[in-house]
Phi, psi and omega in degrees: 000159188301332179278349188277167190292338188279345188228350183285161168301153184286144180268171187303322193282352177263335192311304191299317185298321180293317181298312182298328182288322175299321180291349175260000187263121181298323179297321171292321174299320180290319183296314176294316177300317177292325183288315187276331191229003168044251186300315179303316180301321179294324185284321183216074186294323176299320180296313184292319177303317179300315182291320175297320177302312185297315184292322185293321181294320180288326186274328185233358186304331188254008179290135188234004180207161179302314184299320188284326183294315184298316184290328171291317180291333188308313183286333177298310184293321179298322178294321184287319187289325177301322185275350179240008178221164174270349178156151183237127177227168176207158182211158177101337185295337180296341186269352185252148181272108180304340181269002178245121176296148177237154165267109178272108176266106195251144164308157190219102178240343182225140188297310184258326187292321190304303179293324179304306180300316174300319176295319178299317178293318182295316182295321178292339177266002176081025178251159181287137176287167188261157162281145187243126178272124181230147183290153179284349171303337183271348192246018177295331182269122177307325179296312182295319182299308175311311183293328179290313185292332172304327187251040172067028180267142168242152196261124172264124182281138179240183178041048172273126185264336184276114182314313183294309176307317177300314180295319180285327176296314186284328172297319177293321176300311179310317182294312185299316183290327179290315176294323172305307182296319181289340171277002179098009185253126172287156184228139175252137179214134175290147182289349181207162170282136183069156180294150171281081183294336175266010183074008177262111188257103186237122177288142172273118174306327181299338169290321179286330178290324175294317182305319187279350188308299182299329171293318184299317179294334177271359174090013184274148184281164178294322177299317177295327185285322179294325174296321174300316179292338189045072185279118178247114179291146180222130175252125176249122182248120172253129178296318182230145178245114180299342185253022188297310185298321181292323178295316176303318183299314177298319177297311181299319180291323174292324177297312187282325181254338182088005176203166175211132181249123177292143175288154168303127179080009187290321182298321183293319182299320176302315183301307186294318182294315183298319183293308188272342186280160185278133190241354179072217177284140178228133176232134174248117179249120182271131179265197180259143173313137182300129171278125197237017185298328185256010183273134174236342181237155175294327176300327178300309186290315178302319182296313178300320182295323183296318181302310180297311181305314186292327179286334181278348187291140174257130183249149179248167177304333183291332180290316185290319179296323178292321180289322174307307178305313178296320177294315180304325183264011169067023172273347169226171181279196177292150185286141186288165188290332174302322182279325178304320186292334178259013181303144171302168176293158187304322177299309182292328186285322184292322175293325176295323176297322177294322178302315186288315177306318174304319181286325181281334188300131172080358176275147176309120186303338176295340188269343194297313180294325187286328175290318171303320176302321179303321184270334186266329198298321174301316180294318181296318183294325180298330182265011175064034169263133180297135179228049173284200184302138179292141194274333189226069185294345182258017179296158172302157173292150187281134170258130180272000000 
């Protein structure tokens, strides 16, 4: 359970021992070596392991607190983001009271980067970083669990089949989040379990029901509980998705067969691709704490969060180009006038079409509409275009 020793974030007095343990692990040194040195690591792994251990010990060996660790990591994170993006911006933090912790309910497109970007924006703005809710599917590997828990992550148990166990687990999770906030710790949580692989960002009312459980037991109304939690919707917009082809493949297979089974290690592969792949422009938009005077059901809260997240999304020329391609292939009707009126200029749009054509080139044509949907669906939803199941997933590829 979230308060138990095996899944809570590491405390300050545990940090150094965990770091020392990692520095003795071959898997950890290889992970850093592959990410940092690439081809050289493949040619001489023992040498790179020795070098990584020495450098990591020098940089992190004397760290004694989470704050020190995050301060040391901040310039490394900034350097990594500079090399994998065209730029990062954020908005909305000026409207929040930094003295009041929030529950940031976030769109979810990338396993690791979503909370990392929120925390990066908070840190760079002089605000406290969040505790992070992560699914236990990411922590089957003790190395990954250590790395996550070092960075203020707490683990959410999933796939519980026993109703009583499920209820007790979610009640403890609700209590943990409530206590974290009452102690002054903000919390990051995805708006749904799993990434929105199709680009449709919809909050799961079950998340709201879980958050409310401990309040309900104390006789607090749903509206009061959401006010107490200070739920702030967050929209994270990526110009490009390094995992877009993988997501399109999964979406197409689910559509065609009704199911999709992950390969062993697939989540870790997605993490590496998401972190190391190029993402173009990235924007993190923080909303306002949800107004809850009129809410009576979890579905009302989820809908209010969705409205803010959709309104906060930032769109790039590639999103408009993807919408045009979907319209050209008749998987959606003609684009509405409201969308046509805000199209980027012809040069930027032409460049975006070429960019998409490069991503589609050599890809199974059956995946094309799914990949285009990843980029177009949020934009289409903002303009009230239906983005249900694509009608012609096997059409020939679009030529721009």
